[in-house]
C-alpha positions in Angstrom: -20.2 22.8 -26.2 -18.6 23.8 -22.8 -21.6 22.5 -20.9 -21.5 19.2 -22.8 -17.8 18.8 -22.0 -18.5 19.4 -18.3 -21.2 16.8 -18.3 -19.0 14.3 -20.0 -16.3 14.9 -17.5 -18.7 14.5 -14.6 -19.9 11.2 -16.1 -16.3 10.0 -16.6 -15.5 10.9 -13.0 -18.6 9.1 -11.7 -17.7 6.0 -13.6 -14.1 6.1 -12.3 -15.2 6.6 -8.7 -17.9 3.9 -8.9 -15.2 1.5 -10.2 -12.9 2.4 -7.4 -15.6 1.8 -4.8 -16.4 -1.6 -6.3 -12.8 -2.6 -6.5 -12.4 -1.8 -2.8 -15.7 -3.5 -1.8 -15.6 -6.6 -4.1 -12.2 -6.7 -5.7 -11.3 -6.2 -9.4 -11.9 -9.9 -10.1 -15.6 -9.6 -9.1 -16.3 -6.2 -10.5 -18.3 -6.3 -13.8 -19.0 -3.6 -16.3 -22.7 -4.1 -15.5 -22.1 -3.4 -11.8 -20.0 -0.3 -12.6 -22.7 1.0 -14.9 -25.4 0.4 -12.3 -23.4 2.1 -9.6 -22.6 5.1 -11.8 -26.2 5.4 -13.0 -25.3 5.0 -16.7 -25.6 2.4 -19.5 -22.9 -0.2 -20.2 -22.4 1.5 -23.6 -21.5 4.7 -21.7 -18.9 3.0 -19.7 -17.3 1.6 -22.9 -17.5 5.0 -24.6 -15.4 6.6 -21.9 -13.2 3.5 -21.3 -13.0 1.2 -24.3 -10.9 -1.4 -22.5 -9.8 -2.6 -19.1 -6.4 -0.9 -19.5 -8.0 2.6 -19.9 -10.4 2.0 -17.0 -7.8 0.7 -14.6 -5.3 3.5 -15.6 -7.9 6.1 -14.8 -8.9 4.5 -11.5 -5.3 4.0 -10.4 -4.4 7.6 -11.1 -7.5 8.9 -9.4 -7.0 6.8 -6.3 -3.3 7.4 -5.9 -3.8 11.1 -6.2 -6.3 10.9 -3.3 -4.1 8.4 -1.3 -0.4 9.3 -1.8 2.0 6.9 0.0 4.4 8.3 2.6 7.4 10.2 1.3 10.5 8.2 2.0 12.9 11.1 1.3 12.8 12.4 4.9 13.5 8.9 6.3 16.7 8.7 4.4 18.0 11.8 6.2 17.7 10.0 9.6 21.2 8.9 10.4 20.4 6.3 13.1 19.2 3.1 11.2 17.0 2.0 14.1 15.2 5.4 14.4 14.9 5.5 10.6 13.2 2.0 10.5 10.9 3.0 13.3 9.8 6.2 11.6 9.3 4.5 8.3 7.1 1.7 9.8 5.0 4.2 11.8 4.2 6.2 8.7 3.7 3.1 6.5 1.4 1.4 9.0 -0.7 4.5 9.3 -1.0 4.6 5.5 -2.0 0.9 5.5 -4.7 1.7 8.1 -6.1 4.4 5.8 -6.0 2.3 2.6 -6.5 -1.3 3.9 -9.7 -2.0 2.1 -8.2 -1.3 -1.3 -4.9 -3.0 -0.8 -6.6 -6.1 0.7 -8.7 -6.4 -2.4 -5.9 -5.7 -4.9 -3.4 -8.1 -3.3 -6.0 -10.8 -3.1 -6.8 -10.5 -6.8 -3.2 -9.9 -8.0 -2.5 -13.5 -8.9 -5.7 -13.8 -11.0 -6.1 -10.4 -12.6 -3.0 -9.6 -14.9 -3.7 -5.9 -15.1 -3.7 -5.7 -11.3 -0.4 -7.4 -11.2 1.0 -4.8 -13.6 -0.4 -1.9 -11.7 1.0 -3.2 -8.3 4.5 -3.3 -9.7 4.9 0.4 -8.7 3.8 -0.4 -5.2 6.2 -3.3 -4.9 8.9 -1.2 -6.3 8.1 1.5 -3.7 8.5 -1.0 -0.9 11.8 -2.3 -2.4 13.1 1.3 -2.4 12.1 1.7 1.3 13.9 -1.6 2.0 17.1 -0.2 0.5 16.7 3.0 2.5 16.3 1.1 5.8 19.3 -1.2 5.4 21.6 1.6 4.3 24.2 2.7 6.8 24.1 -0.5 8.8 27.5 -1.7 7.6 26.2 -5.3 7.2 27.6 -7.9 4.9 26.9 -11.5 3.9 24.5 -13.5 6.0 23.7 -10.6 8.4 22.8 -8.4 5.5 20.6 -11.0 3.9 18.9 -11.7 7.2 18.3 -8.1 7.9 17.0 -7.3 4.4 14.5 -10.2 4.8 13.4 -8.9 8.2 12.8 -5.4 6.8 11.0 -6.8 3.8 8.7 -8.8 6.1 8.0 -5.8 8.3 7.1 -3.6 5.3 4.6 -6.0 3.8 0.9 -5.2 4.0 0.0 -8.8 4.9 2.4 -8.5 7.9 0.7 -5.3 9.2 -2.8 -6.8 8.5 -1.9 -10.1 10.4 -0.5 -8.3 13.4 -3.3 -5.7 13.8 -6.3 -7.6 12.6 -5.6 -11.3 13.3 -3.6 -10.8 16.4 -5.1 -7.6 17.8 -2.0 -5.5 18.1 -2.2 -1.7 17.9 -0.1 0.0 15.2 2.4 1.1 17.9 2.9 -2.4 19.2 3.1 -3.8 15.7 5.9 -1.2 14.9 7.7 -2.1 18.2 7.6 -5.8 17.4 8.8 -5.4 13.9 11.6 -3.0 15.0 12.7 -5.7 17.5 12.7 -8.3 14.6 14.8 -6.1 12.3 17.3 -5.0 15.0 17.7 -8.5 16.2 18.4 -9.7 12.7 21.0 -6.9 12.4 22.5 -7.6 15.8 21.6 -4.2 17.3 18.9 -2.7 19.5 15.6 -1.0 18.5 15.3 2.8 18.8 14.3 4.4 22.1 10.6 4.9 21.2 10.2 1.3 20.0 12.1 0.0 23.1 9.7 1.9 25.3 6.8 0.0 23.7 8.3 -3.5 23.8 7.1 -4.2 27.3 3.5 -4.1 26.0 4.3 -6.7 23.3 6.2 -9.2 25.4 
């Protein structure tokens, strides 16, 4: 019985990891059960036995992938008193995270409008970015138009498509992308970027 349970767990893990790989390579919209079964070396019926519906399969994949790829912890950022330095630190860590996970996020965000379950699963990710946005605008003492403008600039800087565009379409390094977005945010807030970002700006201009 114990050996059987171990084999079943191995099969379940193989199916989960095969699905994750296909989601990253092809995207959820183009990943079929047949492709998952072939990749995992099992029958379609075996996939359905372990995961009777898409909800169960996506939940297992999401949990497995997030455990292996945790996003940066925003708690330490909130303890940085200087808003410019806080923003710079957050962007550096977030952009490094995007660099490690770009294949999966590019696929998920592309398929989000056409695969309802992907939209549901990405709500936590969008909520995470919204929480960072709140942390980065805190302590700036902004109101009205300046606050709205700065929040919009922060939101733009945090977005995965922004990072992808700057680093892949326009060839910036992560450091230069961070410096440019810090300049945008601090300009919107009417302040100056942090020392490290300022030091990098001459390479962006």
